[in-house]
C-alpha positions as CSV (number, residue, x, y, z in Angstrom):
1,M,-28.0,16.4,-14.6
2,R,-25.6,19.2,-13.7
3,P,-22.0,18.2,-12.9
4,R,-21.7,16.8,-9.4
5,M,-19.3,15.0,-7.1
6,M,-19.8,11.2,-6.9
7,S,-20.5,11.7,-3.2
8,E,-23.4,14.0,-4.1
9,L,-24.8,11.2,-6.3
10,V,-24.7,8.9,-3.3
11,D,-26.6,11.5,-1.2
12,L,-29.2,11.9,-4.0
13,M,-29.7,8.1,-4.0
14,Q,-30.6,7.9,-0.3
15,P,-32.1,6.0,1.4
16,A,-30.9,3.4,-1.1
17,A,-28.1,1.0,0.1
18,V,-25.2,2.2,-2.1
19,E,-21.5,2.8,-1.3
20,L,-18.8,4.9,-2.9
21,F,-15.5,3.1,-3.6
22,G,-12.4,5.1,-4.6
23,D,-11.6,8.8,-4.4
24,D,-14.3,11.3,-4.9
25,A,-14.5,13.0,-8.2
26,Q,-16.7,15.4,-10.2
27,V,-18.8,13.7,-12.9
28,G,-21.5,14.6,-15.3
29,P,-23.5,15.9,-17.0
30,D,-24.2,12.7,-18.9
31,V,-25.4,9.4,-17.5
32,V,-25.0,6.5,-20.0
33,I,-25.4,2.8,-20.3
34,D,-23.6,2.4,-23.6
35,N,-19.8,2.9,-23.4
36,R,-19.9,4.3,-27.0
37,E,-22.0,7.2,-25.7
38,A,-19.6,8.1,-22.9
39,G,-18.1,11.6,-23.1
40,P,-16.0,13.7,-20.8
41,G,-17.1,13.2,-17.2
42,A,-19.9,10.8,-18.0
43,V,-21.3,8.4,-15.4
44,F,-21.3,4.9,-16.9
45,V,-24.0,2.6,-15.5
46,A,-22.9,-1.0,-15.9
47,I,-26.0,-3.2,-16.5
48,P,-25.6,-7.0,-16.7
49,G,-27.7,-8.4,-19.6
50,E,-28.6,-11.8,-20.9
51,R,-25.9,-11.6,-23.6
52,V,-23.5,-8.9,-22.4
53,D,-22.4,-7.7,-19.0
54,G,-22.0,-4.0,-19.0
55,H,-19.2,-4.2,-16.4
56,R,-16.9,-5.6,-19.1
57,F,-17.2,-2.2,-20.9
58,A,-16.4,0.1,-18.0
59,E,-12.8,0.5,-19.0
60,A,-13.9,1.4,-22.6
61,A,-16.3,4.0,-21.2
62,V,-13.4,5.5,-19.2
63,R,-11.2,5.6,-22.2
64,S,-14.0,7.6,-23.9
65,G,-14.0,10.1,-21.0
66,A,-16.3,8.6,-18.3
67,G,-15.4,9.8,-14.9
68,G,-17.3,7.4,-12.7
69,V,-19.1,4.0,-12.7
70,I,-22.3,2.8,-11.1
71,G,-22.5,-0.9,-10.9
72,M,-22.6,-4.1,-8.9
73,Q,-18.9,-4.7,-8.6
74,V,-15.6,-2.8,-8.8
75,T,-14.2,-3.0,-12.3
76,E,-10.7,-2.5,-13.7
77,A,-11.7,1.0,-14.6
78,D,-9.5,3.4,-12.6
79,V,-12.4,5.8,-11.5
80,P,-14.6,6.0,-8.5
81,H,-17.5,3.5,-8.3
82,I,-20.9,3.6,-6.7
83,L,-21.9,0.0,-5.9
84,A,-25.4,-1.4,-5.4
85,E,-27.0,-4.8,-5.4
86,D,-28.8,-4.0,-8.7
87,S,-27.5,-1.6,-11.3
88,V,-31.0,-0.8,-12.8
89,Q,-32.3,0.0,-9.3
90,A,-29.3,2.2,-8.7
91,L,-30.1,4.1,-11.9
92,S,-33.7,4.4,-10.8
93,W,-32.7,5.8,-7.4
94,L,-30.4,8.3,-9.0
95,A,-33.2,9.4,-11.3
96,R,-35.7,9.7,-8.4
97,G,-33.2,11.9,-6.5
98,I,-32.6,14.2,-9.5
99,V,-36.3,14.6,-10.2
100,R,-37.3,15.1,-6.6
101,E,-34.7,17.9,-6.3
102,A,-35.9,19.5,-9.6
103,R,-39.6,19.3,-8.7
104,A,-38.9,21.1,-5.4
105,R,-37.6,24.1,-7.5
106,G,-40.6,24.0,-9.9
107,L,-40.0,21.3,-12.5
108,L,-43.3,20.0,-14.1
109,S,-43.4,16.2,-14.7
110,I,-45.6,14.8,-17.4
111,G,-46.1,11.1,-18.3
112,V,-47.9,9.5,-21.2
113,T,-49.0,5.9,-21.8
114,G,-51.3,4.0,-24.1
115,S,-51.4,0.8,-26.1
116,S,-50.4,2.7,-29.3
117,G,-49.3,6.2,-30.2
118,K,-47.2,6.8,-27.1
119,T,-44.0,7.8,-29.0
120,S,-45.8,9.9,-31.6
121,T,-47.7,11.8,-28.9
122,K,-44.6,12.2,-26.8
123,D,-42.7,13.7,-29.8
124,L,-45.6,16.2,-30.4
125,M,-45.8,17.0,-26.7
126,A,-42.1,17.6,-26.5
127,Q,-42.1,20.1,-29.3
128,V,-45.0,22.0,-27.7
129,F,-43.4,22.2,-24.3
130,E,-40.1,23.2,-25.8
131,A,-41.8,26.3,-27.1
132,A,-42.5,27.3,-23.5
133,G,-39.2,26.3,-21.8
134,P,-36.3,23.9,-21.5
135,T,-37.7,20.4,-21.9
136,V,-36.3,16.9,-21.4
137,A,-38.1,14.1,-23.3
138,P,-37.0,10.6,-24.4
139,A,-35.2,9.9,-27.6
140,G,-37.1,7.3,-29.6
141,S,-39.0,4.9,-27.4
142,Q,-37.3,4.9,-24.1
143,N,-40.3,3.8,-22.0
144,N,-39.2,1.0,-19.7
145,E,-37.4,0.5,-16.4
146,V,-34.1,1.6,-18.0
147,G,-35.3,4.3,-20.5
148,V,-37.5,6.3,-18.1
149,P,-34.8,6.8,-15.4
150,L,-32.1,7.3,-18.1
151,T,-34.2,10.1,-19.6
152,A,-34.9,11.6,-16.1
153,C,-31.1,11.8,-15.4
154,R,-30.9,14.4,-18.2
155,V,-32.8,16.9,-16.0
156,D,-30.6,19.8,-15.0
157,D,-31.0,23.1,-13.1
158,E,-32.5,24.8,-16.2
159,T,-35.1,22.2,-17.1
160,S,-38.7,23.3,-16.8
161,F,-40.5,20.2,-18.1
162,L,-39.8,16.5,-18.0
163,I,-41.8,14.3,-20.3
164,S,-41.7,10.5,-19.7
165,E,-43.1,7.9,-22.1
166,M,-44.3,4.8,-20.1
167,G,-44.8,1.3,-21.4
168,A,-45.9,-1.7,-19.4
169,R,-46.2,-5.5,-19.8
170,G,-48.0,-6.1,-16.6
171,V,-49.8,-4.6,-13.6
172,G,-47.4,-2.5,-11.4
173,H,-44.9,-1.5,-14.1
174,I,-46.3,2.0,-14.7
175,A,-46.8,2.5,-10.9
176,W,-43.0,1.8,-10.5
177,L,-42.1,4.3,-13.2
178,T,-44.4,7.0,-11.9
179,S,-42.8,6.6,-8.5
180,L,-39.5,7.6,-10.0
181,V,-40.6,10.8,-11.7
182,G,-43.5,12.0,-9.5
183,L,-46.0,13.0,-12.1
184,D,-48.0,16.3,-12.1
185,I,-49.8,15.4,-15.3
186,G,-50.6,11.9,-16.5
187,V,-51.9,11.2,-20.0
188,A,-53.7,8.0,-21.1
189,L,-54.2,7.7,-24.8
190,N,-56.0,4.4,-25.4
191,V,-56.4,0.8,-24.2
192,G,-55.8,-1.7,-27.0
193,R,-54.6,-5.2,-27.8
194,A,-50.9,-4.6,-27.7
195,H,-49.2,-7.3,-25.5
196,V,-52.7,-8.8,-24.9
197,G,-51.0,-12.2,-24.6
198,E,-48.9,-10.9,-21.7
199,F,-51.6,-8.9,-19.9
200,G,-54.3,-11.5,-20.3
201,G,-57.1,-9.2,-21.5
202,L,-58.3,-5.7,-22.1
203,E,-59.5,-5.2,-18.5
204,V,-56.1,-6.1,-17.1
205,T,-54.5,-3.8,-19.7
206,A,-56.7,-1.0,-18.6
207,R,-55.9,-1.5,-15.0
208,A,-52.2,-1.4,-15.8
209,K,-52.5,1.8,-17.9
210,S,-54.6,3.5,-15.2
211,E,-51.6,3.5,-12.9
212,I,-50.4,6.6,-14.7
213,V,-53.2,8.7,-13.1
214,A,-53.7,6.7,-9.9
215,D,-51.1,8.5,-7.7
216,L,-51.5,12.0,-9.1
217,P,-52.0,14.7,-6.5
218,A,-55.4,16.4,-6.1
219,D,-54.0,19.5,-7.9
220,G,-52.6,17.4,-10.7
221,W,-54.2,16.6,-14.0
222,A,-55.4,13.4,-15.5
223,V,-55.5,13.9,-19.3
224,L,-57.9,11.2,-20.6
225,N,-59.3,10.1,-24.0
226,F,-63.1,10.7,-23.8
227,D,-63.6,8.6,-26.9
228,D,-62.1,5.4,-25.4
229,P,-64.5,4.0,-22.8
230,L,-61.7,2.1,-20.9
231,V,-59.7,5.3,-20.7
232,A,-62.7,7.4,-19.8
233,A,-63.4,5.1,-16.9
234,M,-60.0,6.0,-15.4
235,R,-61.6,9.1,-14.0
236,E,-62.8,6.9,-11.1
237,T,-59.2,5.9,-10.2
238,T,-57.7,9.4,-9.7
239,Q,-58.2,12.4,-7.4
240,A,-56.7,14.7,-9.9
241,R,-58.5,17.2,-12.1
242,I,-59.8,15.8,-15.4
243,A,-58.8,17.1,-18.8
244,W,-60.8,15.4,-21.5
245,F,-59.6,15.2,-25.1
246,G,-61.5,13.6,-28.1
247,E,-63.5,14.3,-31.2
248,G,-66.9,13.5,-29.9
249,E,-69.2,15.7,-27.7
250,L,-67.1,16.1,-24.5
251,E,-69.0,16.4,-21.3
252,G,-67.9,17.2,-17.7
253,G,-64.3,17.5,-16.5
254,D,-62.3,20.6,-15.7
255,L,-61.0,21.0,-19.2
256,R,-62.2,19.8,-22.6
257,V,-60.1,19.8,-25.8
258,T,-61.4,18.8,-29.2
259,A,-60.8,19.1,-32.9
260,R,-63.3,20.6,-35.4
261,D,-63.4,20.7,-39.2
262,V,-60.7,18.1,-39.7
263,T,-59.4,17.8,-43.2
264,L,-56.5,15.9,-44.9
265,N,-54.2,17.1,-47.6
266,P,-53.0,14.7,-50.4
267,L,-50.2,13.5,-48.1
268,S,-52.7,12.7,-45.3
269,Q,-51.5,15.5,-43.1
270,P,-54.4,16.8,-41.0
271,S,-55.6,20.3,-40.4
272,F,-58.3,21.2,-37.9
273,T,-59.6,23.9,-35.5
274,L,-58.2,23.2,-32.0
275,H,-61.0,24.1,-29.5
276,A,-60.6,24.2,-25.7
277,S,-63.2,25.0,-23.0
278,D,-63.3,25.2,-19.3
279,A,-65.5,26.8,-16.7
280,S,-64.3,30.3,-17.6
281,A,-63.9,30.5,-21.3
282,E,-63.9,28.9,-24.8
283,R,-60.9,29.3,-27.1
284,S,-60.0,28.2,-30.7
285,A,-57.0,28.2,-32.9
286,G,-56.0,26.6,-36.3
287,V,-53.6,23.7,-36.5
288,S,-52.0,22.2,-39.6
289,L,-49.9,19.2,-38.8
290,S,-46.8,18.1,-40.7
291,V,-47.0,14.5,-39.3
292,I,-48.9,11.9,-41.4
293,G,-52.2,10.2,-40.7
294,R,-55.7,11.0,-39.5
295,H,-54.9,9.3,-36.2
296,Q,-52.4,12.1,-35.4
297,V,-55.4,14.4,-34.6
298,S,-56.0,12.4,-31.5
299,N,-52.3,12.5,-30.6
300,A,-52.2,16.2,-31.1
301,L,-55.3,16.7,-28.9
302,A,-53.6,14.8,-26.1
303,A,-50.5,16.9,-26.4
304,A,-52.6,20.1,-26.4
305,A,-54.7,19.0,-23.4
306,A,-51.5,18.3,-21.4
307,A,-50.0,21.6,-22.4
308,L,-53.2,23.6,-21.5
309,A,-53.3,21.7,-18.2
310,A,-49.7,22.9,-17.6
311,G,-50.8,26.5,-18.2
312,L,-49.5,27.1,-21.7
313,E,-51.4,29.5,-24.0
314,L,-53.6,28.0,-26.8
315,D,-52.0,30.1,-29.6
316,L,-48.5,28.9,-28.6
317,I,-49.7,25.3,-28.5
318,A,-51.4,25.6,-31.9
319,S,-48.3,27.2,-33.4
320,A,-46.0,24.5,-31.9
321,L,-48.2,21.7,-33.1
322,S,-48.2,23.1,-36.6
323,G,-44.4,23.3,-36.7
324,A,-43.8,19.9,-35.1
325,T,-42.0,17.3,-37.2
326,P,-41.5,13.6,-36.9
327,R,-38.6,12.8,-34.5
328,S,-38.6,9.0,-34.0
329,Q,-37.5,6.8,-36.8
330,W,-39.6,4.1,-38.6
331,R,-42.9,5.6,-37.4
332,M,-45.0,6.9,-40.3
333,E,-41.8,7.9,-42.2
334,L,-42.8,8.9,-45.7
335,H,-40.2,8.4,-48.4
336,P,-41.4,9.8,-51.8
337,R,-39.3,8.2,-54.7
338,A,-38.4,10.0,-57.9
339,D,-40.7,7.6,-59.8
340,G,-43.7,8.7,-57.8
341,V,-43.9,5.7,-55.5
342,L,-44.5,6.5,-51.8
343,I,-42.8,4.3,-49.2
344,L,-44.6,4.5,-45.8
345,N,-42.2,3.1,-43.2
346,D,-44.0,2.3,-40.0
347,A,-41.8,-0.7,-39.2
348,Y,-40.8,0.2,-35.6
349,N,-43.5,-2.0,-34.0
350,A,-47.0,-3.4,-34.5
351,N,-50.1,-4.5,-32.7
352,P,-53.7,-5.1,-34.0
353,D,-54.8,-1.5,-33.3
354,S,-51.7,0.2,-34.8
355,M,-51.9,-2.1,-37.8
356,A,-55.5,-0.9,-38.4
357,V,-54.3,2.8,-38.2
358,A,-51.4,2.2,-40.6
359,L,-53.6,0.5,-43.1
360,R,-56.1,3.4,-43.1
361,T,-53.3,5.9,-43.4
362,A,-51.8,4.1,-46.5
363,V,-55.2,4.1,-48.1
364,E,-55.7,7.8,-47.3
365,L,-52.3,8.5,-49.0
366,A,-53.3,6.5,-52.1
367,A,-56.5,8.6,-52.3
368,G,-54.3,11.6,-52.6
369,T,-52.0,10.2,-55.2
370,R,-54.9,9.0,-57.3
371,Q,-55.7,12.6,-58.1
372,E,-52.7,12.5,-60.4
373,H,-52.3,8.8,-60.9
374,P,-55.8,7.2,-61.1
375,E,-54.3,3.6,-61.3
376,A,-52.2,3.9,-58.1
377,K,-52.5,1.0,-55.8
378,V,-51.8,0.2,-52.1
379,V,-49.3,-2.5,-51.3
380,A,-49.1,-3.6,-47.7
381,V,-46.0,-5.5,-46.6
382,L,-46.9,-6.8,-43.2
383,G,-44.9,-8.7,-40.6
384,D,-45.7,-10.6,-37.4
385,M,-47.4,-8.8,-34.5
386,L,-45.5,-10.2,-31.5
387,E,-46.6,-10.8,-27.9
388,L,-50.2,-11.7,-28.6
389,G,-50.0,-15.1,-27.0
390,P,-52.6,-17.8,-27.8
391,L,-54.6,-15.2,-29.9
392,S,-51.8,-14.8,-32.3
393,A,-53.1,-16.9,-35.2
394,D,-56.6,-15.5,-35.0
395,L,-55.4,-11.9,-34.8
396,H,-53.1,-12.3,-37.8
397,R,-55.9,-13.9,-39.8
398,E,-58.1,-10.9,-38.8
399,L,-55.3,-8.6,-40.0
400,G,-55.5,-10.1,-43.5
401,R,-59.3,-9.4,-43.5
402,Q,-58.7,-5.9,-42.2
403,A,-56.3,-5.1,-45.0
404,A,-58.9,-6.1,-47.5
405,D,-61.6,-4.1,-45.8
406,A,-59.4,-1.1,-45.6
407,G,-58.9,-1.0,-49.4
408,V,-55.4,-2.5,-49.8
409,N,-54.8,-3.8,-53.4
410,E,-52.0,-6.2,-52.7
411,L,-50.6,-7.9,-49.6
412,V,-47.2,-9.4,-48.9
413,A,-46.8,-11.2,-45.5
414,V,-43.5,-12.0,-43.7
415,G,-42.9,-14.0,-40.6
416,E,-44.1,-16.9,-38.5
417,F,-47.7,-15.9,-39.0
418,A,-47.5,-14.9,-42.6
419,D,-49.7,-17.8,-43.7
420,D,-52.4,-16.7,-41.3
421,I,-52.3,-13.2,-42.7
422,V,-52.6,-14.5,-46.2
423,A,-55.5,-16.8,-45.3
424,G,-57.4,-13.9,-43.8
425,A,-56.8,-11.7,-46.9
426,E,-57.8,-14.5,-49.3
427,E,-61.1,-14.9,-47.4
428,E,-61.9,-11.4,-48.6
429,H,-60.5,-12.0,-52.1
430,L,-57.4,-9.7,-51.6
431,P,-54.4,-10.9,-53.6
432,A,-51.8,-12.0,-51.0
433,R,-48.7,-14.0,-50.7
434,A,-46.2,-15.1,-48.1
435,T,-42.5,-14.7,-48.6
436,V,-39.2,-14.1,-46.7
437,R,-38.0,-10.6,-45.8
438,D,-34.9,-10.5,-48.0
439,L,-37.0,-11.2,-51.2
440,V,-39.7,-8.6,-50.7
441,A,-38.1,-5.4,-52.2
442,D,-37.2,-7.0,-55.5
443,S,-40.5,-8.8,-55.9
444,L,-42.8,-5.7,-56.0
445,N,-44.0,-4.3,-59.3
446,L,-44.6,-0.7,-58.5
447,G,-45.8,2.3,-60.6
448,P,-46.2,6.1,-60.1
449,G,-48.5,7.0,-57.2
450,D,-48.3,3.5,-55.6
451,V,-48.2,3.5,-51.8
452,V,-46.2,0.8,-50.0
453,L,-46.9,0.3,-46.3
454,I,-44.1,-1.4,-44.3
455,K,-45.2,-2.5,-40.9
456,G,-44.4,-5.3,-38.4
457,S,-43.2,-5.8,-34.9
458,R,-39.6,-4.8,-34.2
459,G,-38.3,-8.3,-34.1
460,V,-39.3,-8.9,-37.7
461,G,-36.9,-6.2,-39.0
462,L,-39.0,-4.9,-41.8
463,E,-37.1,-1.6,-41.7
464,T,-34.6,-3.2,-43.9
465,V,-37.3,-3.7,-46.6
466,A,-38.2,0.0,-46.3
467,A,-34.5,0.9,-46.7
468,E,-34.1,-1.3,-49.8
469,L,-37.3,0.2,-51.4
470,A,-36.2,3.7,-50.7
471,A,-32.7,3.0,-52.1
472,Q,-34.4,2.0,-55.4
473,D,-35.1,5.7,-55.8
474,G,-31.8,6.2,-57.6
475,E,-32.5,3.4,-60.0
476,A,-35.9,5.0,-60.8
477,S,-34.3,8.4,-61.3
């Protein structure tokens, strides 16, 4: 946000029940929830958590330069406070006020959701929109009731585009997030089995994800994956114009965006012809992605469709996609070692669908390295997929079978469900073993051209294994 008086923030948060305590003061531009990120003039939002109460860190935030506090009680920090019954709701009210004001002057608000690929697509989309004007997008995976409003609070008078990534663990979550940022364009990528244990099934998941297009205005855009039947059905839940994206034969809608002549280079980076059509014209442009994996074609198409819906030119979109680089850590990060081993770190999170994508990508990479190293193998280090509820054991056993079917040569499993993964792999005669995380890196026998996939849910912490393997580069050199 631009610098404002604390009393102005109170006005922005109306009609919420908030009250200003202390003398008025100018604050901003930053709004933070971590005292270590507080700079001169920052507004520190004190959020009570299960382990730590943010109110205890208000003084530290002020010592770092914070000029005001939003919270649920007056702290020892000698700065003005805005008090509310709930700190997270207060942050949300502030974000809603900032975005409402910005949209009145022409800000375009875009939201993206899906069971997998949200962050990668958001990163591509951000770099496309940045080519057209000042853009605010989340850092990493800020997609919940704290991350979405915190991102929105970065909007200032110069911002042309706000991109919000939206996750959900139940019906109503995305509807709440869209109420904060008032979308003009809603993007739905896919409906998969992430959090299936919490949602209770794919139909409920689809209903939750459809909230991203349900409240769009009639002159807004619903950007939908034509290739996913559950996403395609969302056209019935919105009054907005429809922009289809996909790789099949697209029919109907107001805009259709597809990829033709897709190829992969030895590092599994896709190139394709981006093709767009509407009632008035058909247009094409070449795209060569720097991000890794065949699945990135669909992510790029979603970003392109959203940008076209916003009025950006196709050539600018194609150029921005071709120049886009990975922005969020531990998502398809490729670390080539001096000894020729490739470490593919996709350890940020995992669900059955993203696991399948990662396995395919690792095998694609190995197909490229085998041009020089015919004996190169694929080693998959896989951790638990969390939040799958009563289906957990079965889905982990299925994961082991998937690894074998994908063409993995060796599997190492870590976590509570490691034995289930191994059992599934052994059913398909894939060599597999269960171990503990700290022993993985030193237990692998790797050679030139080998590809090591590291993937599991965030709670498993497999990024440490990827770091250890990458550090062995110096020893190999």
